[in-house]
C-alpha positions in Angstrom: 68.8 203.5 116.4 67.3 201.4 119.1 63.9 200.9 120.6 62.5 198.9 123.5 59.1 197.8 122.1 58.1 196.2 125.4 59.6 195.0 128.7 60.6 191.8 126.9 61.4 192.8 123.4 64.0 195.3 122.0 65.5 196.0 118.6 68.6 197.8 117.4 69.7 198.7 113.9 72.5 200.6 112.2 73.9 201.8 108.9 77.4 202.9 108.0 78.8 204.2 104.7 82.3 205.2 103.8 84.1 206.1 100.6 87.8 206.6 100.5 90.2 207.3 97.7 93.6 205.9 96.8 96.3 206.8 99.4 99.7 208.2 99.1 102.8 206.4 100.4 105.3 207.9 102.8 108.0 210.2 101.5 110.7 209.5 104.1 112.8 206.4 103.2 113.8 204.4 100.2 111.7 201.6 98.8 112.5 199.1 96.0 109.2 199.5 94.1 107.9 198.8 90.7 107.1 202.5 90.0 104.6 203.0 87.2 102.9 199.6 87.8 101.0 199.9 91.0 101.7 203.4 92.1 102.1 206.7 90.2 103.2 210.1 91.7 103.4 208.5 95.1 99.7 207.3 94.9 99.0 203.6 95.1 96.4 202.9 92.5 93.3 200.9 93.3 93.6 201.3 97.1 90.3 203.2 97.4 87.1 201.5 98.4 83.4 202.1 99.1 81.8 200.2 101.9 78.1 200.0 103.0 77.3 198.1 106.2 73.9 197.5 107.7 72.7 195.5 110.7 69.6 194.7 112.7 69.3 192.8 115.9 66.3 191.8 118.0 66.2 190.4 121.5 63.2 188.7 123.1 63.0 187.6 126.7 60.4 184.9 126.6 60.8 184.5 130.3 63.1 185.5 133.1 65.6 182.8 132.1 65.0 182.3 128.4 66.3 184.7 125.8 66.2 184.5 122.0 68.4 186.8 119.8 68.2 187.1 116.0 70.6 189.3 114.0 71.5 190.1 110.4 74.6 191.9 109.2 75.3 192.9 105.6 78.5 194.3 104.3 78.9 195.5 100.7 82.3 196.6 99.4 83.3 198.0 96.0 87.0 198.1 95.1 89.4 197.2 92.3 92.8 195.8 91.7 95.3 195.9 88.9 98.1 198.2 87.7 99.6 200.1 84.8 100.9 198.0 82.0 102.0 199.0 78.4 101.0 202.6 79.2 97.4 201.9 80.2 95.4 200.8 83.2 94.7 197.2 83.6 91.8 197.1 86.1 89.6 194.4 87.7 86.6 195.7 89.6 85.1 193.7 92.5 81.8 193.9 94.3 82.0 191.8 97.5 78.8 191.2 99.5 78.7 189.3 102.8 75.5 188.4 104.6 75.5 186.8 108.1 72.4 185.7 109.9 72.7 184.4 113.5 70.0 183.0 115.8 70.8 182.4 119.5 68.9 180.9 122.3 70.1 181.1 125.9 68.4 179.2 128.7 69.6 179.7 132.2 66.9 178.4 134.7 67.3 178.4 138.4 69.4 175.2 138.3 73.1 174.6 138.6 72.8 171.8 136.0 71.5 173.9 133.1 73.2 176.9 131.4 72.3 176.1 127.8 73.2 178.1 124.7 72.3 177.2 121.1 73.4 179.0 117.9 72.4 178.6 114.3 74.1 180.7 111.7 74.3 181.2 108.0 77.0 183.1 106.1 77.1 183.9 102.4 80.1 185.5 100.7 80.0 186.6 97.1 82.6 188.4 94.9 81.2 189.5 91.6 84.4 190.4 89.7 84.8 191.9 86.2 88.1 191.0 84.8 90.2 193.0 82.3 93.3 192.2 80.4 96.1 194.5 79.1 96.4 192.5 75.9 93.0 193.5 74.8 91.2 196.5 76.4 87.9 195.3 75.0 88.0 192.0 76.8 85.9 192.3 80.0 84.1 189.4 81.4 82.5 188.4 84.8 83.8 185.9 87.3 81.6 185.0 90.2 83.0 183.6 93.4 80.7 182.3 96.1 81.0 180.6 99.5 78.0 179.6 101.5 78.4 178.3 105.1 75.7 177.0 107.5 76.6 176.0 111.0 75.3 175.6 114.5 76.3 174.7 118.0 74.7 173.4 121.2 76.4 173.5 124.5 75.6 173.3 128.2 77.4 174.0 131.5 76.6 172.1 134.6 78.0 173.2 138.0 78.5 171.1 141.1 79.9 171.7 144.7 82.3 168.9 145.6 84.5 168.3 148.6 87.5 169.8 146.9 85.9 172.9 145.5 83.6 174.1 142.7 83.3 171.8 139.7 81.9 172.8 136.3 81.3 170.7 133.2 81.0 172.3 129.8 80.0 170.0 126.9 78.3 170.1 123.5 78.5 169.7 119.8 79.1 172.0 116.8 79.2 171.8 113.1 79.5 173.8 109.9 79.2 173.0 106.1 81.0 175.0 103.4 79.8 175.1 99.8 82.1 176.9 97.4 81.5 177.7 93.7 83.2 179.7 91.0 81.7 180.5 87.7 83.5 182.1 84.7 82.4 182.1 81.0 84.8 179.7 79.4 83.2 180.1 75.9 83.7 183.8 76.1 87.4 183.3 77.0 87.8 180.8 74.2 86.5 183.2 71.6 88.6 186.1 73.0 91.9 184.2 73.0 91.5 181.8 70.1 90.5 178.2 69.9 92.3 176.0 72.4 91.0 172.6 71.6 88.4 172.6 74.4 90.7 173.8 77.1 88.7 175.4 79.9 90.5 178.7 80.3 88.2 179.6 83.2 90.3 177.3 85.4 92.7 180.1 85.6 90.2 181.7 87.9 88.3 178.7 89.4 91.3 176.5 89.8 92.6 178.3 92.9 89.0 178.9 94.1 87.5 175.5 93.2 84.0 174.2 93.4 83.9 172.0 96.5 82.2 171.1 99.8 83.4 170.6 103.3 81.6 169.5 106.5 83.1 169.7 110.0 81.5 168.1 113.0 82.9 168.3 116.6 81.9 167.1 120.0 83.6 168.3 123.2 83.6 168.1 126.9 85.7 170.2 129.4 85.8 170.0 133.2 87.1 172.7 135.5 87.8 172.5 139.2 88.3 175.6 141.3 89.7 175.2 144.8 89.9 177.9 147.5 90.4 180.8 145.0 94.0 179.8 144.5 94.0 176.7 142.3 92.2 176.0 139.0 92.6 172.8 137.1 90.9 172.0 133.8 91.0 169.4 131.1 88.9 168.2 128.2 88.6 166.2 125.1 87.4 167.2 121.6 86.7 165.1 118.6 86.8 166.7 115.1 85.4 164.9 112.1 85.8 166.4 108.6 84.7 165.4 105.1 85.7 167.2 101.9 84.6 166.4 98.4 84.6 167.8 94.9 86.0 167.4 91.4 88.0 169.5 89.0 89.8 169.2 85.6 93.5 169.0 84.9 95.2 169.4 81.5 98.3 167.8 79.9 100.9 169.4 77.8 100.1 171.1 74.5 99.9 169.3 71.2 99.4 170.9 67.7 96.7 169.6 65.4 95.4 170.6 62.0 91.8 171.6 61.7 89.7 172.7 58.7 89.3 176.5 58.2 85.9 177.9 59.1 84.0 179.7 56.3 85.2 183.3 55.9 88.5 182.7 57.7 91.0 184.9 55.8 94.1 184.1 57.9 97.4 183.4 56.1 97.3 179.7 56.9 93.8 179.2 55.5 94.5 181.2 52.3 97.8 179.3 51.6 97.2 175.8 53.0 93.4 175.5 53.4 93.8 174.5 57.0 95.2 175.9 60.3 97.0 174.6 63.3 95.6 175.0 66.8 96.7 174.1 70.3 95.0 171.1 71.9 95.3 170.2 75.6 93.9 166.9 76.7 91.8 167.1 79.9 90.9 164.7 82.7 88.6 164.9 85.6 90.0 164.4 89.1 87.7 163.8 92.0 88.6 164.1 95.7 86.5 162.6 98.5 88.2 162.2 101.8 87.3 162.0 105.5 89.6 162.7 108.5 89.2 162.8 112.3 91.2 163.4 115.4 90.7 163.1 119.2 92.2 166.2 120.8 93.0 166.5 124.5 93.7 169.7 126.4 94.7 170.5 130.0 95.5 173.6 132.1 96.7 174.3 135.7 96.5 177.8 137.2 97.9 178.8 140.6 97.2 182.1 142.3 99.5 182.3 145.4 98.7 186.0 145.9 95.6 188.1 145.0 97.7 190.0 142.4 99.5 187.1 140.8 98.3 184.1 138.8 100.7 181.6 137.0 99.4 179.0 134.6 100.5 176.2 132.3 98.5 174.8 129.4 98.7 172.0 126.9 96.5 171.4 123.8 96.4 169.3 120.7 95.1 170.9 117.5 94.0 169.6 114.1 93.5 171.4 110.8 92.0 169.5 107.8 92.9 170.8 104.3 90.7 173.5 103.0 88.7 173.2 99.7 91.4 175.2 97.9 94.3 173.1 99.3 92.6 169.8 98.4 91.2 170.7 94.9 93.6 173.3 93.5 93.9 173.1 89.7 94.4 175.4 86.7 97.1 177.9 86.6 97.5 181.7 86.2 94.5 183.5 84.6 94.3 183.9 80.9 96.1 184.6 78.6 98.3 182.0 80.5 97.0 178.5 80.2 95.6 176.5 83.1 98.0 173.5 82.9 100.2 174.1 86.0 98.3 173.0 89.1 96.6 169.8 90.2 95.1 168.3 93.3 96.9 166.0 95.7 94.4 163.4 96.9 97.0 162.2 99.5 97.2 165.5 101.3 96.9 164.9 105.1 95.6 167.3 107.9 98.0 169.2 110.0 98.3 168.1 113.7 99.9 170.1 116.4 100.9 170.1 120.1 101.1 173.4 121.9 102.7 174.0 125.3 102.2 177.4 127.1 103.4 178.9 130.4 102.6 182.3 131.6 101.6 184.7 134.4 99.1 187.5 134.9 99.7 190.3 137.4 97.0 192.8 138.4 97.9 195.1 141.3 96.4 198.4 142.5 97.9 200.9 144.8 101.5 200.3 143.8 102.8 203.8 144.5 99.6 205.6 145.4 96.0 204.7 146.2 94.9 205.6 142.7 97.4 203.8 140.4 97.4 200.3 139.0 99.8 197.9 137.3 98.8 195.1 134.8 101.1 192.5 133.2 100.4 189.5 131.0 103.3 187.3 129.9 103.2 183.9 128.0 105.8 181.7 126.4 104.8 179.0 124.0 106.2 176.1 122.1 104.4 174.4 119.2 105.1 171.3 117.2 103.2 170.7 113.9 103.2 167.4 112.0 102.4 167.3 108.3 102.6 171.1 107.9 100.9 172.0 104.6 103.0 173.8 102.0 103.4 173.7 98.2 105.4 171.3 96.1 105.1 169.2 93.0 103.1 166.0 92.4 103.0 163.7 89.4 99.6 162.9 88.1 99.1 159.5 86.3 96.6 160.9 83.9 99.3 162.6 81.8 102.5 161.4 83.6 103.3 165.1 84.2 104.4 167.1 87.3 102.1 169.8 88.6 102.3 172.3 91.5 100.1 171.2 94.4 99.9 171.2 98.2 102.0 168.7 100.0 102.9 167.8 103.6 106.3 168.9 104.9 108.4 166.1 106.4 109.3 166.0 110.0 108.2 168.5 112.7 107.7 172.2 112.1 108.5 174.0 115.4 107.3 177.4 116.5 108.3 179.1 119.8 107.7 182.6 121.1 107.1 185.0 123.9 104.4 187.6 124.3 104.5 190.3 127.0 102.1 193.1 127.6 102.3 195.6 130.5 100.7 198.9 131.6 100.9 201.4 134.4 98.0 203.9 135.0 98.5 206.7 137.5 95.3 208.5 136.6 97.0 211.8 135.3 99.3 209.8 133.1 99.7 206.2 131.8 102.5 204.1 130.3 102.3 200.8 128.5 104.1 198.5 126.1 104.1 195.1 124.4 106.8 192.8 123.1 106.4 189.8 120.8 109.1 187.4 119.7 108.5 184.5 117.3 110.9 181.9 115.9 109.9 179.2 113.5 111.9 176.2 112.1 110.2 174.9 109.0 110.9 171.5 107.4 112.7 171.8 104.1 111.6 168.5 102.4 108.5 166.6 101.6 107.8 163.1 100.4 105.5 162.1 97.6 105.2 158.6 96.2 108.3 157.5 98.1 110.5 160.2 96.7 111.9 163.0 98.9 112.1 166.5 97.4 113.0 170.0 98.6 110.2 172.3 99.5 109.6 174.7 96.7 111.1 178.2 97.4 109.0 181.2 98.2 106.0 179.3 99.4 106.3 179.8 103.2 106.0 183.3 104.5 107.4 183.8 108.0 105.9 186.4 110.3 108.2 189.1 111.8 110.5 187.6 114.5 109.9 190.5 116.8 107.6 193.5 117.4 107.8 196.2 120.0 105.0 198.7 121.0 105.3 201.6 123.4 102.3 203.7 124.4 101.9 206.7 126.8 99.9 209.7 127.5 98.6 212.3 129.9 95.1 213.4 131.1 94.6 217.1 131.6 91.8 219.6 132.3 90.2 217.4 135.0 90.8 214.4 132.6 88.6 215.9 129.9 91.6 216.2 127.6 93.7 213.1 126.7 97.0 213.4 124.7 98.9 210.3 123.8 101.6 208.8 121.6 102.5 205.4 120.3 105.6 203.8 118.8 105.6 200.5 116.8 108.8 198.8 115.7 108.4 195.7 113.5 111.2 193.5 112.3 111.8 192.6 108.7 110.5 189.5 107.0 111.4 187.4 104.0 110.0 184.2 102.5 112.1 181.2 101.6 114.8 182.1 99.1 113.3 182.2 95.6 111.9 184.2 92.8 109.4 186.0 95.0 111.9 187.2 97.6 112.4 190.6 96.0 108.6 191.3 96.0 107.8 190.0 99.4 110.9 190.8 101.4 110.4 193.7 103.9 112.8 195.5 106.1 112.5 196.8 109.7 110.4 199.9 110.2 109.4 202.2 113.1 106.2 204.2 113.2 105.1 207.0 115.5 101.4 207.9 116.1 99.7 210.7 118.0 96.2 210.5 119.3 93.9 212.4 121.7 90.4 213.3 122.7 88.6 216.2 124.2 85.4 215.8 126.2 83.3 219.0 126.1 80.5 217.6 128.3 78.6 214.3 128.7 77.1 214.7 125.2 80.0 215.9 123.0 83.5 214.5 122.4 86.2 215.2 119.9 88.7 212.5 118.9 91.7 213.0 116.7 94.8 211.1 115.5 97.9 211.2 113.4 99.2 207.8 112.1 102.7 207.5 110.7 103.6 210.9 112.0 107.0 211.0 110.4 105.6 210.0 107.0 107.8 206.8 106.7 107.8 205.0 103.4 107.5 201.3 104.3 106.0 197.9 103.2 103.9 196.2 106.0 105.2 192.9 107.3 104.0 190.0 105.2 103.0 192.6 102.5 104.2 193.1 99.0 106.3 195.9 97.5 103.4 196.3 95.0 101.3 197.8 97.8 103.4 199.9 100.3 101.6 201.3 103.3 99.9 204.7 103.6 102.0 207.7 104.6 101.0 210.3 107.2 97.3 210.0 107.8 95.2 212.4 109.9 91.8 211.6 111.2 89.2 213.4 113.3 85.8 212.5 114.6 83.2 214.5 116.6 80.4 212.7 118.5 
């Protein structure tokens, strides 16, 4: 619903709700699956969800060249995860709520020097999860994950006419601040799984989603020169500053100690010996507080020798500081496993990359007739990444013990690829396609405290090396009826050789879809589609055999 309250103020709002059940996998093909764990009778358990989304947005034109926009979007999702173990369902329910508030100010007066835009935004993500364990069906307890982010940006574009063409200068600043927290009831876990000598079992949940804060601040300036509609040259500089800080707890190996029995304890040990042995894990606090920064140049040249052809080349440097999880990971697998496996790596460095691109854009009308058109976009890229972040082991001095952590891969990680997209539209029919090829050479060692070690297996997941899409259709009944088909072929993927390969290795798969629409008049339209027409059984690229993709799916919508 929308309303124009006055000539200068309008408001629009909406609400959307959907509730879908668990889906069936395809029946054509053979999959190596753990039947009876995550799917039963061809239905993948816990793949249903319920989603409620609302939004409201207001726009106010304070003057002919000054506009303020304020929006709020809320998304609430209910779902669950788990599987069948020991003959019963082991289920964790999740209620995820995301609120995003954005305020925007745009000022574009009658001046080439000012085209100003300011944004302030706030995002709050919360996951209220109720955990369950197959070892004890009565053990259910809450874990609350939260991430609050506040940010803003201010940028302006100034335009000048110079002797060699049109010059524009875009410059500004932006920042955001993350504050992540995880809360779980450690006392409840301790009583449910037995005394553990003060070990914080909740680190099994909060260790990989740690409490921590991160601030990013950036300043940038880019200049673009356009000459005679055939040459565009641009370049710029950006400086990124980041600070990340927080603390967590790590634990050493287990020791056994004797403790007096509590009154009323009728265990065998207490009756016979008068005492009992319990596991004790010594703990130590680890703090991380690090700052990083980088000056990042970029440049681009585009040449348009003909109206229908543009060729370009681009270079850019990039920088990615470690996330809160990568810098502060601790704990281990959730209970009943003990959180003694992971620890932070205070020496973790940011990733830095150089990317080179060349490409061309073709846009031509009237190829074979006055009403047809051809479009093509092609780009080839080559990227070098220093200090690529992966997982390995680090030795913490607190307990002289090795832990799994995030480390920087030695040498240069190289990625190269080609992306091509083309379409031809003759009005009564259309054809199109896309092709993607990607090849990556990862480093296989990392260095920690002067020692070089092999990168742990099964920690780097490589995207498919190639993907092909073909699309085509016809328009009938004076273009009121559209009928089309699509084919997607995706190459297989596999992580590094290791224990996870069997679960995360996927094979090539080819999917066919049908779609169409029928326009009755200017006010009524029917849309329909059939995805995975041949009901192929497959696991999506970069997915897991625990969650194969849906089989044949039919949808229809009437507007």
